[in-house]
N, C-alpha and C positions, 0 to 999 in steps of 0.2 A: 624906189625899190628898197627903202630903208627897212631893215629887219633886225634891229638891235645889234649888240656886240656878240654875236655867236660865231664869228669867223675864226679862221686859223691865222696865227701870226707867223709871218715869214721874215727872215732876217735879210739884211742887205746882200744882194747878189743871189739869193736863193731862187731857184726856178720853181714857178707855180705850175706852168704847163710847158711842154717841150714840143717844138716843131716836129711833125711827123708821127707823133703818138696819137692813138685813137682818142677821140673826145666824146663825152656824153653829158656834159654839163657846162654851165656858164658860171661866171664869177662876178661878184659885186665888191668893189673896194670900199671898205668901211673906214679905213684910216690909212694915210700914207700915199705912196706913189709906186707905180710899176712901170717898167719899160717893155715895149713890144718890139721884138727884134726878129730878123730872119737871117739865115746863113747866106752870105754872098760868095762871090768867086774867091777861091784861094782860102776859104775858111774865115774870111773876114765877116764881121757882123754888121748888119745894116739896121739902124734904129728907125722903126716906122712911126712910133708914137710914144708918148708918155701919158698914162692914164692916172687920174687923181681920185681922191675921195668922192664917192657918190657915182662914179662912172662904172661901167661894166666892160667885160671882155670875154672872149670865148663863146659868144652867143650863137655863132653858126652851128656849133655842135648840138644845140637844142633842136635845130631843124634838120640837119643832114647827117649827123653822127659820122662824119668823115674824119680824116686825120687832121690834126691841128696844122694850120697854115703858118704859125709863128710860135716863137718861144716868148714867154712872159716871165719876167723875174722882178723881184722886189728892188726898189731903189730906196735904201734905208729900210727901216722896219715898216712893214705893211700888214694890216689886218684885212683878210679877204674872206668873204662868205661864198661858199659853193652852193649853187642852185641847180638842182636836176630838173629834168623835163616835167616830172609830176608836180613838183612844187611850183615851178614856173606857171604851168597851166592852172593850178589852183589859184595862184595870185592873179592871173589874168581874169579868171571867172569872178573873183572878188572885185577887181578893178579893171574893166575892159580898156580904159585909157592907157594902161600899162603897155599893152600890145602896140598901140599907136605910138607911144613915146619910144619904144624899142625900134620900130620900123623907121621912125623919124631920125633917130641917131644913126642907124645903119645906113640910111640914105645919105646923110651928111658925110659919113666916113667914106662911102663909095665915091661921092663927088670929090672929096679931098684927094683920094687916091688917084682918080682920073686926072685931076689937075697936076698932081705930082708926076705922073707918067708923061703928060704933055710937056711939062717943064723939062724933064730929063731928055726927052726926044729932041727938044730944041737945042739943048746944050751939046748934043753930039755933033 
């Protein structure tokens, strides 16, 4: 999903999306890294993942327009491109394999989360 260097630059610690806010687009990391976190008990943060250049996040909003399930913020300087549903659909029409790659990545992430849940249940 490389689309040139058109994205916005975020500084270290700057929030790109915030858990609980309404979502209507996804993001592609053009440079740098971001962390995906959720609020835990007592206000502590739980890091779910680190995403790097070439990866995407916030993709669920393209499909369901529900509230964001996590906060994502820059780890160091990060350049991030915003992709709305209209642009995403245009790109899928140009390259249908893009949809397959997106589903493939989402499937892998769901499997990883399931494994993490199972690991945490065993630890209790």
